[in-house]
N, C-alpha and C positions, 0 to 999 in steps of 0.2 A: 825289853830286848837289850842284850849286852852290846856294848860299844864295839863296832867293827874295828878290825886292825887297820892301822894307818896305811895309806897307799902313797906311793911316791907321786909328787906333783908332776904332771906331764911337762915335757919340754915346751917352752913358749908360754907357760902359764904365769910367769912373773908379771906383776903390774908394770905398766909403762907410763911414764910421766907425760903430762900434757902441759904446754907452756902456760904458766900462771894458774894452774889448777891442780887438783889432787891426782895421784897416780890412777891411770885407767886400769880397770880390772879385766883380766882375760875371761870375760863372760859374754855370752850371746844372749840377748834379750829378745825373745820371739813373741810378737803380739799378733794373734790371729784375729783379724778384723772381719766379722761375718754378718753384721746387722744390716749393712747395705744403705744406711742413711749417712747424713753428714752433720749430725748434731754435735755441738760443742767443739768445733774444730780448733778454735784458738787455745782453749784450755788444754786439750790433748796435745796440740803441737808444742805448747810451752813445756809440758811434761816430757815429751819425747826429746826436745832440745836439751833439757837438763840431763836426761838419761844418757844422751850421746856423749856428754862430757865424762861419763863414768864407765860405760860399757859400749859394746857394739850392738846396734839395734837393727832387727829385721822385722818389718811389718809384712805379713802375708795377707793380702787384701782380696776378699771375695766380693767386693762391692760391684754393682753394675758398672758397665764401661764408662759412663759419664761421671760417676762418682769416683771411680778408680783414677780417671784422668785428672780430676781436681786434686785428689790426694797426691798423685805423682808430682804435680806442679808445686804443691804446697811444701812437700817434704824433699824436694830435689836438693841434694847435697847435704841433707841432714841425717839420713838413714838409708838403709837398703829397703826398697819397696818392691815386693814380688807378688805376682798372681799365684794362686794354688797350682801345683803341678797337675796338668790335665790328665796325666796317666794314673793318678790316684783316684780310685773309685770309692764310694761310700756315701751314705745319706747324711752323715754328720759333718757339716762344713767346717766346724772348728777343728775336728781331728784331721781332716784333709789339709787344713792350713798348718797345723802343728807338724804333721809328717813332712810337709814341704819345708818348713822353717828349720826343723832339726836336721834334716838332710843337708841343708845349705849352711848350717852353722859353722862358724870359723873357730870355735873354741870347744873344749871338752865340757865346760860347765855351761849349762843352758837354763835360763829362767823362762818359763812359759807363763804368760799372764794375760787375763782379759783386759779389755780397754778401760774398765773402771777401777783397775788396781793402780795404786800409787806408791811405789817403792821410794824410800829415801836412801841416801848413801850408806847409812849404818845397816839397813836391812839387806842391801845388796852384798855388802862385805860379809855379813853374817852367813848368808846363803852360800857365798863363795867358799868360806871356810868349812862349812858343814859338808859341802860336796867333796871335799878332800877325803872324807871317810864314809860317806853314804852315797848310795845310788840315786836316792830320791829324797827331797826335802819338802816338807809340808808346813808352811808357815801358818799363822793364825791371823784372821782378819778382825778389824774393827771399823765401824762406820764413822765417818766425819765428813760433813756435818751429820746431825742426828735428828732428822724429821721424825714424825710420829711413826711412819711405817718402817723406818730403819730401827727405831727403838723397839718396835714390835718384833722384828726379825732377830734382834740381838738376844731376845729371850731364848731362841734356838741355839745361838752361839754359846751362851753361857751354860745351858744344860749339857750341850755336847762337851764343853770344856770340863765340866764336873766329872764326866765319865770317861774322858780320854782327850779327844781333839776334834775340833770342828773341821768341816770340809771347806777349804778356801777356793777362791777363783784363780789361784796361782799355785804352780808347782815348779820345782827345780830338779833337773835330772842330769845325770852324767851322759853325755852324748854317746860314748862307747857302749854303755849298757843299753840305752834306747835302741841303738842300731843292732846290737847283738841279739836282742830279743825280737827284732823285726818290727818295732813300733807297736801299735795297739789298734784295736778294732774300730773302724770308722762308721760302724753301723749301729752303735749303741746310743742311748739317749744321754746318759750322764758320763761324759768323757773323762772327767778328772777321777771319778771313782774307778773307771775302767783302767786308766793308766796306773793308778796306785796298785790295783789288784794284779795287773800284768807284771809289774816290777816284783811284787811278792811271789807270784807264781814262778817267775824266772829265777827266784832265789836271791834277788837283790836286797840290799839293806835300806831301811827307811828311817829318817829322822823327822820327828814331829815335835819340835821344841815349843813348849807352851809359852815361852818368853819372847818368841820372835813374832812381833806384831807388824803387820803390813796394812796400811790404810786402804780402805775401799770407799769409793764414792757411792752414795745411796742411789738406787734406781728411781725413776719417776713413779708416781703413785699408780698410774695406769699399768705400767710394766709390773709393779709389785703385785697388783691384783691378778694379772694374767698368770703369774707364776705360782699361785697358791696350790692349785691341784697338781700342776706339773711337778712341783717339788715334792708333794706328797707321794707321787708316783715313784719317786726314788726309793721309797721304802719297800717296794716290791722286790728290789734286789737285796734287801736285808730283812729276812722274815721275822727275826726277833723284834726289831723295831716296829715292823708293821703290826704285829700282834699287840704291842703296847699301845700303838696309836688307835687301833680298832677298839680297844677296850675302854678308851677314854669316854666316848659318847654314851655307850650303854651304862657305864658306871655313873656318869653325871645324871642321866635320866632316871636311873634307879634311885639315886639319892633324892631327886626332886619328887618322884612319885611317893617315896616313903616319908616325905616331909622331914628330911634329916639335913637341914642346912648346915649343921655342924660338920657333917662329913665333907661337904663341898668346901667349907672354909678351911678345914684341916688339910684337904688335898691341895688347895691353893697355897696355903702357908708352907707346906712341904716343898712345893715346886719353887717357891721364892727362895727358900732356904738352900735348896740344892743349887739353884742358879747363882746364889751369892757365893757359894763355894767356888763355882767356876769363875765368877767375876774376880775373886781375890787370888786365884791361883796364879803363881809365877808373876806377881806384880801387875795383874790385869786391872787393878783398880786405877792404874795410871791412864788407861785408855777407855775403860768402861765406866760411865758415871753410875753412882749408887742406885739411881732410879731404874736402871736397865734390868735389874733382877726382878722388878715388879712385872715385867712383861712376860715372864715365863708361863704363868697360868693362862694368859690370853693366847699365847702361841700354842700351848698344849691343846687347848680347846679347839683352836682352828685346825690343828693337825688331826685331831680326832674326827672332825667333820670331813675334812678334805681326804683323809685316808679312806673313808668309805666311798667318797666320790671317785677317787682314783681306782679303787678296786672295781667299782661298778663300770667305770669306763673300760678297764682292761677286759672284764668279762663280757661286757656288751659288744665289744668290737672283736671278740675272739682273740684278745691279746694285742696290745699296741706294740710299739717298738720296745725291744729289750732294754731295760734300764742299764744293766751292766752284767757281765758274766761273773759267776762265782770264781774264787781262786782255784777251786778243784777243777772246774770246767776248763779254765785257762791252762792249768798244768797238763791236762789231756791234749789240748790243742797245740801247745808250744812245741816246736821242733827245732833242733839246732839249725842256725843259718850262718852264712858267712858274716864276719864282723862288719863288712862294708855294705851289707845288704839291707835295704829298707823296702824290698819289693814284696813283702808278705801280703800287703793289702793292695798291690798294684796289679792292674789288668786282671782282677778277679771278679767274677760275676757273683754279687751277693746272694742271688737266688740259688746258686748251686753250692754255696759254701755251707758245710754242715755246722750245726751248733754243737 
């Protein structure tokens, strides 16, 4: 994609100084908090306190009332703490929170990040610069620390980097673009993919710098296990990737039945080599240890199994929630809205809204 023409920096976007600290950035950091528990409050609070010295922070909290009250007391005076807008309808709580947070944002540049994402100052400043010329910025993640299951999932990251870019748990958008396109659908399963595709359908520009690394905390092992089939279901929104995933298991079984272990070894070595390309791309060796490329064959085999399970789940239930719309479908749906309007998904009955 050719570089977009530079845009003038909006009024009020110059950094402001804080006494005894670095200049604060004219950036809104929106954190949709949707899991409803209170795990790791001290670590998250410390991170939010550090963020508050650099940018304005808004937490949109979908927690139950008792947890919401504890968060409100803990973060009083530290950040802006909001409930989701009750007029926003949709089954995806994260999207409802994002729609609320972007609507309330005080700046043109908005970072949207899950609660396990950990930006540093350099990452925030890089995103801020990129949003001067792009409507959406898609950073790259790396896990730290790196327990076995994060090592395993890094195989996916490296393969995706070898062929383009991985899908992160954080995106940054221009608020004016987000509002002009009317937000994005809160009824899909994979909200970040839907947001990226909505910006593309709207005609916005996207930056996916392979060199912009943002740390992510690894999930717990139980959560990692629960996500295997759900993440494979993502490929139903990307047919080419789904076909590749579905071919892995039959190919491996055919090699075993034919007693051709060399084919399996060759396929595994190829996966490691491709992952190594992704690991070294754009200085990635600084954040991805050398052993992470070895995870690629294991992740591919897992995706091959889970791809069939996800397909069976979708067929068996007559289709589960839509993973994400295609860009073509979104282009048919998008209609001009007022620049100040974020009501595209408000007070709408999902059962009556056509796909």
